[in-house]
C-alpha positions in Angstrom: 55.7 84.4 123.2 53.8 85.3 126.8 54.7 85.4 130.2 52.9 86.0 133.0 54.1 88.0 135.8 51.8 87.7 139.1 54.6 88.5 141.4 56.5 91.5 139.7 56.6 94.3 142.5 56.4 97.1 140.1 52.8 96.2 139.1 53.5 94.4 135.7 51.2 91.3 135.5 51.7 90.0 131.8 54.7 90.9 129.2 54.8 89.7 125.5 56.9 90.5 122.4 55.0 91.0 119.5 55.0 88.5 115.9 58.1 90.1 114.9 60.1 90.7 118.4 59.5 94.9 117.1 57.6 95.9 120.2 56.3 94.4 123.6 52.8 94.7 125.1 53.0 94.9 128.7 50.0 94.7 131.1 50.2 95.8 134.3 47.8 97.1 137.3 48.1 100.7 135.9 46.5 99.7 132.5 48.6 99.0 128.8 51.8 99.8 127.7 53.9 99.3 124.8 57.4 99.5 124.8 59.8 99.7 121.4 62.7 97.3 121.1 64.2 99.8 118.9 63.7 103.2 121.0 64.5 101.1 124.1 61.2 103.1 125.7 57.4 102.9 126.2 55.9 104.3 123.5 52.1 103.7 124.6 50.6 103.9 127.8 46.8 104.1 128.8 45.9 104.2 132.5 42.3 102.1 132.1 42.8 99.6 135.1 44.8 96.3 136.0 44.5 93.9 133.1 46.1 90.4 133.0 47.0 90.2 129.6 47.9 91.9 126.1 48.3 91.1 122.9 49.3 93.0 119.6 49.5 92.8 115.9 52.5 93.4 115.0 53.5 97.1 115.1 50.3 98.2 114.2 47.3 100.0 116.5 45.6 96.7 117.0 45.7 95.1 121.1 43.7 92.3 122.6 43.4 92.4 126.4 41.4 90.6 129.1 40.9 92.4 133.0 42.6 91.6 136.1 39.2 91.3 138.0 40.2 94.1 139.9 37.4 96.6 138.8 34.1 95.6 137.4 34.6 96.7 134.0 37.6 94.6 133.9 36.8 91.1 134.5 39.1 88.2 133.5 35.8 87.1 131.0 36.0 89.8 128.4 38.4 90.5 125.7 38.3 93.9 124.3 39.6 94.7 121.2 41.3 97.8 121.2 42.8 100.8 119.0 45.5 103.0 120.2 45.2 105.5 117.8 41.9 106.1 118.5 41.6 105.4 122.1 38.7 103.2 121.6 37.4 100.0 122.3 37.0 97.7 118.3 34.5 95.2 119.7 34.1 93.7 123.7 33.9 89.7 123.5 32.3 87.9 127.1 33.2 84.4 127.9 31.5 81.9 130.5 35.4 81.3 131.8 38.4 83.1 131.8 40.4 84.4 129.1 43.9 82.4 129.6 45.5 83.5 126.2 44.8 85.7 122.8 46.4 84.7 119.8 46.9 87.0 117.1 47.4 87.1 112.9 46.7 89.2 109.8 43.5 87.0 109.2 42.3 85.3 112.4 42.0 86.4 116.4 42.2 83.0 118.6 41.0 83.5 122.4 42.0 80.5 124.4 39.9 79.1 127.2 40.4 76.5 129.5 38.3 74.4 128.0 38.0 75.5 124.3 39.5 77.6 121.7 37.3 80.5 120.1 38.2 81.4 116.1 37.3 84.8 114.8 38.0 86.7 111.6 40.2 89.3 112.5 38.7 91.7 110.2 34.9 91.3 111.2 35.7 89.4 115.0 32.8 87.5 113.2 32.9 84.2 115.4 33.7 81.3 113.0 34.0 78.2 115.3 34.6 76.6 118.7 36.6 74.0 119.0 36.9 71.6 122.2 40.3 71.3 124.3 41.1 69.0 127.4 41.8 71.0 130.3 44.3 73.6 129.3 45.0 76.2 132.5 48.1 77.6 131.0 45.9 79.0 128.1 48.9 77.4 125.9 48.4 77.7 121.8 50.3 78.4 118.6 49.1 80.6 115.4 51.2 81.3 112.5 52.3 84.9 112.1 50.4 84.8 108.4 52.3 87.6 107.4 51.8 87.5 103.8 48.6 87.1 101.8 49.1 83.0 101.1 51.0 82.4 104.1 50.0 79.4 106.0 46.9 79.9 108.8 48.1 77.3 111.4 46.5 76.8 115.1 48.2 74.4 117.2 46.5 73.5 120.4 47.3 70.4 123.2 44.7 67.2 122.2 45.8 65.7 125.8 45.9 66.9 129.6 47.7 64.4 130.7 50.4 64.1 127.7 52.5 65.6 125.2 49.6 65.0 122.0 48.7 68.0 120.3 46.3 68.9 117.3 47.1 71.1 114.4 44.5 73.1 112.2 43.9 74.8 109.6 42.5 78.3 110.2 42.2 79.3 106.6 39.0 77.3 105.6 35.9 77.1 108.0 37.5 78.3 111.0 39.8 75.3 112.0 39.4 71.8 109.9 42.4 69.0 112.2 44.9 68.8 109.8 47.2 66.4 112.2 47.9 64.9 115.6 51.5 65.1 117.0 52.7 62.9 119.9 55.6 65.2 120.8 56.3 64.2 123.9 55.5 62.1 127.2 54.8 64.8 129.4 51.7 67.6 129.1 53.4 70.7 126.8 54.6 74.0 128.1 55.8 75.7 125.2 54.8 75.9 121.5 56.1 78.1 118.6 55.7 78.4 114.7 58.3 79.4 112.7 57.5 82.5 110.7 56.9 80.5 107.7 54.8 77.9 109.3 56.6 74.7 108.0 57.9 74.2 111.5 56.6 73.9 115.0 58.8 73.6 118.1 57.2 71.7 121.4 58.4 71.5 125.1 56.9 69.6 128.0 56.4 70.4 131.5 59.9 68.6 132.3 61.8 70.7 130.4 64.9 68.6 128.7 64.3 68.1 125.8 63.0 70.8 122.8 61.7 68.7 119.5 61.0 70.3 116.0 58.7 69.0 114.2 57.5 69.6 110.0 53.9 69.4 108.5 55.0 68.9 105.3 55.5 66.3 103.5 54.0 65.0 106.7 53.8 65.8 110.3 57.4 64.5 111.2 60.0 64.8 113.8 62.8 66.9 112.5 65.4 67.4 115.5 65.3 66.8 119.8 67.5 69.0 121.3 68.9 68.3 124.8 67.7 72.0 126.8 69.7 70.3 130.1 69.3 67.5 132.5 68.2 69.3 135.3 64.0 69.6 134.6 63.0 73.8 134.4 59.7 75.1 132.9 60.2 76.0 129.2 58.7 79.5 129.2 59.3 80.5 125.1 60.8 78.7 122.5 61.4 81.4 119.2 62.5 81.0 115.7 65.4 83.0 114.2 63.8 85.1 111.0 63.5 83.8 107.7 66.4 83.7 105.5 69.2 83.9 108.3 71.9 80.7 107.8 71.9 78.5 109.8 68.5 78.9 111.2 68.3 78.8 114.8 66.0 78.0 117.7 65.8 80.0 120.8 64.1 78.3 124.3 64.1 80.4 127.5 63.3 79.0 130.8 62.8 79.2 134.1 66.3 78.9 135.0 66.7 82.6 133.6 68.8 80.4 130.5 68.6 81.2 127.1 69.3 78.3 125.5 69.8 78.4 120.9 69.9 75.0 118.9 71.2 75.3 115.5 69.1 73.4 113.0 70.9 71.5 110.4 70.3 68.3 108.2 71.5 65.1 109.8 74.5 64.7 106.4 75.6 68.3 107.7 76.1 68.1 111.7 78.5 65.0 112.9 76.0 65.0 116.2 72.9 64.3 114.1 74.9 62.1 111.8 75.9 59.9 114.6 72.4 59.8 116.6 70.7 59.0 112.8 73.5 55.9 112.4 72.7 54.6 115.8 68.9 54.9 116.0 69.2 53.4 112.7 71.6 49.8 114.3 69.2 49.9 117.4 65.8 49.5 115.2 67.3 46.5 113.1 68.9 44.6 116.5 65.9 45.3 118.9 62.4 46.0 116.5 61.4 48.5 118.1 60.9 52.3 118.5 64.3 53.9 120.1 64.7 57.1 118.8 64.6 58.8 122.3 66.4 56.3 123.5 70.0 58.3 121.8 71.0 61.2 123.3 69.3 64.8 121.3 71.9 66.8 120.1 72.8 69.5 122.7 72.2 73.2 122.6 75.5 75.3 121.0 75.3 78.1 123.4 73.9 79.0 126.8 73.2 82.9 127.7 72.7 83.1 131.0 71.3 86.1 132.4 72.0 88.4 134.9 69.7 88.3 136.8 69.0 84.4 137.5 66.4 81.7 138.0 64.3 84.1 136.5 61.3 83.3 134.4 61.7 85.0 130.9 60.6 85.3 127.4 62.9 86.0 123.9 62.9 86.6 120.4 65.3 86.2 117.5 65.6 89.8 115.0 67.6 91.4 112.5 70.1 94.0 114.6 68.7 97.5 114.4 64.6 96.2 115.2 64.4 94.0 111.6 61.1 93.5 112.1 59.1 97.3 112.8 61.4 100.5 112.8 58.6 102.9 113.0 57.4 101.5 116.7 60.0 103.5 117.7 58.4 106.7 116.6 56.2 109.5 118.8 53.1 107.7 118.6 55.5 104.1 118.7 52.8 102.6 116.6 51.3 102.0 113.0 47.5 102.8 112.7 45.9 100.3 110.5 46.4 96.6 110.6 46.4 95.7 107.0 48.4 93.7 104.7 50.2 96.3 103.5 51.8 97.0 107.1 52.5 93.7 108.0 55.7 93.3 105.8 58.6 90.7 106.5 61.9 92.0 106.8 64.5 91.7 104.0 65.9 88.5 104.0 70.2 88.3 104.0 72.4 90.0 107.0 74.8 88.3 109.0 73.9 88.5 112.9 71.2 88.2 114.8 69.7 90.4 117.9 68.6 88.1 121.4 65.7 89.8 123.2 64.9 88.8 126.5 62.1 89.9 128.7 62.1 88.6 132.2 59.2 88.3 135.1 60.7 91.0 137.3 60.2 93.6 134.0 63.6 94.1 132.4 64.8 93.9 128.5 68.4 92.1 128.0 69.5 92.5 124.3 72.5 90.5 123.1 74.2 90.3 119.4 74.5 87.0 118.1 77.4 87.0 115.2 79.7 84.0 113.6 76.5 82.2 113.6 77.7 79.2 110.8 80.9 78.7 113.6 80.9 74.9 114.3 82.2 76.1 118.3 78.9 78.3 118.1 78.2 81.9 117.5 79.4 84.6 119.9 76.8 86.4 122.1 78.0 90.0 123.7 75.1 91.7 126.2 74.4 95.0 124.1 72.0 96.9 127.2 69.8 96.3 129.4 66.4 98.1 130.0 63.6 98.6 132.6 60.3 97.9 130.7 58.2 100.3 132.8 60.2 103.2 132.2 62.5 104.6 129.6 65.9 104.9 130.7 68.6 102.9 130.3 70.3 100.8 133.1 73.1 100.9 131.7 75.8 98.6 129.1 74.7 101.2 126.7 73.6 98.9 123.5 70.9 100.6 121.8 
């Protein structure tokens, strides 16, 4: 859930949600900042110089960043693992090419380069394995949050530069054994996201008209195909609703300044899915060919149009009142130790959801979603708008 913002007039170069959507890591020309979603304010600043990307581990003090190349000490070919509580670098890791993506969970750190991904043990930062990939200029990849001991520790990486195939690796053993390969789309991949329990993987291609959801168990299979729209767009982010929310939702944020929400329901509970399933079976019996994509995928249940049009954005779904990390709004904004006890998952239950949308212009929008099970779609209300590089609200009052 990250977004490059090279054209931002305020100096914002990269923005990313942490794993539970409670904070945003901001890479700027001046340095690193952490924005608390609960406090709607910047709670940490470090004027270390221009950095091009930054990722944090939940709401702990662990942050990884790479430089923008504007200062010799901040080369894009070096990743720094940093402790925001002590203000000291834990380790510098250098590479032969630029760091394009960083993925972190409780067990692993994955550094994505253009043609390979390097896997490290998070606690020791020992290098475990190098995974070769086809050209991956976007630094695309997805890592399960692994918030609790025993959770799946899975990594998805593109396995084709010209098509939409991907490989899933199990990082729990030997730093990455291939589990399966999925042919997700015909066009190259543009976005990947795991559900927080690691059971589902969402994908979108560079065409951006269809979003798909795949299940890894009992075997890699496609569960859903959703129609984002008829007009091609770049899907910058896919995000699942937190565990325990029923019905489960998937959000897709695009370059059109829109976020589409889809409901993940079994075919027998969704009339459109049931009709599509029946049509697929009938066509397959008649023409004796795979015809899954000949049936129009299910459309979204609601489209959220941002006040700023045609602006790239990323999103996160969380429970109201900052369901994943309330401590992030406190004075220093961050917890000091990346231990398993500090990474507890939010409690199950509850009704509505909060949709958080961060844009390349450096704005955060917060929407309240209610009546999630309504067949006509949930209600959606804008709660507020905030500047990510500042601490004051811009109106709307939601907080």
